[in-house]
C-alpha positions, -999 to 999 in steps of 0.1 A, spaced: 0 0 0 12 35 -9 5 66 10 -32 75 5 -23 111 -3 -10 99 -37 -47 99 -47 -45 137 -48 -16 134 -73 -37 109 -93 -67 134 -93 -44 162 -104 -30 141 -133 -65 130 -142 -76 166 -144 -47 175 -167 -56 146 -190 -93 157 -190 -81 193 -198 -64 180 -230 -96 163 -240 -116 194 -231 -94 216 -253 -96 192 -282 -134 192 -278 -136 230 -279 -114 229 -310 -136 202 -326 -108 177 -328 -126 152 -306 -162 144 -308 -175 132 -274 -205 109 -274 -229 129 -253 -247 98 -241 -215 84 -226 -203 116 -211 -237 124 -195 -237 90 -177 -199 93 -170 -209 125 -151 -239 111 -133 -228 76 -124 -194 85 -108 -209 114 -88 -236 90 -76 -209 65 -66 -189 92 -50 -218 101 -27 -223 64 -19 -186 60 -12 -187 89 12 -217 74 29 -198 41 33 -168 59 49 -144 57 20 -118 83 26 -95 101 3 -97 73 -22 -132 86 -32 -115 116 -47 -107 95 -78 -144 87 -82 -153 124 -78 -128 134 -105 -141 106 -128 -175 124 -126 -164 160 -125 -141 159 -155 -168 144 -178 -191 172 -166 -166 198 -180 -162 179 -212 -200 174 -216 -205 211 -212 -177 219 -237 -193 195 -263 -222 219 -266 -200 249 -275 -185 236 -307 -207 221 -333 -177 204 -349 -175 183 -317 -209 169 -322 -213 131 -325 -246 117 -339 -263 95 -314 -278 62 -324 -301 35 -310 -272 20 -290 -266 53 -273 -302 57 -262 -305 21 -250 -273 23 -229 -284 57 -215 -318 43 -206 -303 13 -189 -278 34 -170 -305 58 -158 -326 28 -148 -297 16 -126 -293 49 -109 -331 51 -104 -331 17 -88 -303 28 -64 -323 58 -54 -351 35 -44 -329 10 -26 -306 35 -9 -278 11 1 -243 24 -4 -228 -8 -19 -259 -12 -41 -254 24 -52 -218 17 -61 -227 -14 -80 -254 4 -100 -230 33 -106 -204 8 -119 -231 -9 -142 -242 26 -154 -207 37 -160 -198 5 -179 -230 7 -200 -221 44 -208 -188 32 -220 -203 9 -247 -212 36 -272 -177 53 -268 -160 19 -271 -179 11 -303 -170 46 -316 -134 42 -307 -133 8 -324 -144 22 -357 -133 59 -355 -104 62 -331 -94 95 -347 -125 111 -331 -111 105 -297 -82 117 -275 -65 89 -254 -51 113 -228 -82 116 -207 -85 78 -205 -47 72 -201 -46 95 -170 -78 81 -156 -62 47 -159 -31 60 -140 -53 75 -114 -72 42 -109 -40 24 -104 -28 49 -78 -61 47 -60 -60 9 -60 -24 10 -46 -35 34 -19 -64 13 -6 -59 2 30 -93 -16 33 -102 -40 6 -139 -40 5 -163 -33 -24 -169 3 -14 -132 10 -18 -121 -10 -48 -153 -14 -69 -153 18 -89 -116 21 -94 -114 -14 -109 -143 -5 -132 -124 27 -143 -92 7 -148 -109 -19 -171 -128 6 -191 -98 28 -196 -75 -1 -207 -101 -9 -234 -104 27 -246 -67 34 -245 -61 2 -265 -87 12 -291 -77 49 -294 -40 51 -289 -30 18 -305 -60 18 -330 -66 -18 -319 -100 -19 -336 -86 -10 -370 -58 -36 -366 -84 -63 -356 -105 -54 -387 -75 -58 -410 -66 -91 -393 -100 -106 -398 -108 -92 -432 
């Protein structure tokens, strides 16, 4: 276990990566999928509230930043029409399922259930962006996902109490970011398409 204060460094690094994505969004270089970024705002902030209610300490800062940064990017996506990404049926289905999960948590009101539903919502929100990154990696910027991955690793290394409230959301972020970085930075989708065509 590393010093839990390293989570602050991870949050700062995460913000810098999101800043890169934010600037590219304002320039129209990246085209955020609004469905994903909306849920990526809502689900982590819900999980953050649940983590705080379950007594998760400084490690919950990563979860907060995973929700706060997408909020900034979502807002920025409305300021540049070149940053617009057309939403399809998959986007709406995943958004509806993610919102249903958050709604169910609101009814049940248990911290661990809230974190579980936030993880499910966050993972469902990733599906449209994963599909987009698979086919159109050039419409994305890997930095936000790369630094979120680093922040998740730092958070996992700083955990002193291994229970679901502490490790659930960081593991989710780690897995989603590994997939997205692979698809965007290494253009894995295009390589797989060439391999199988």
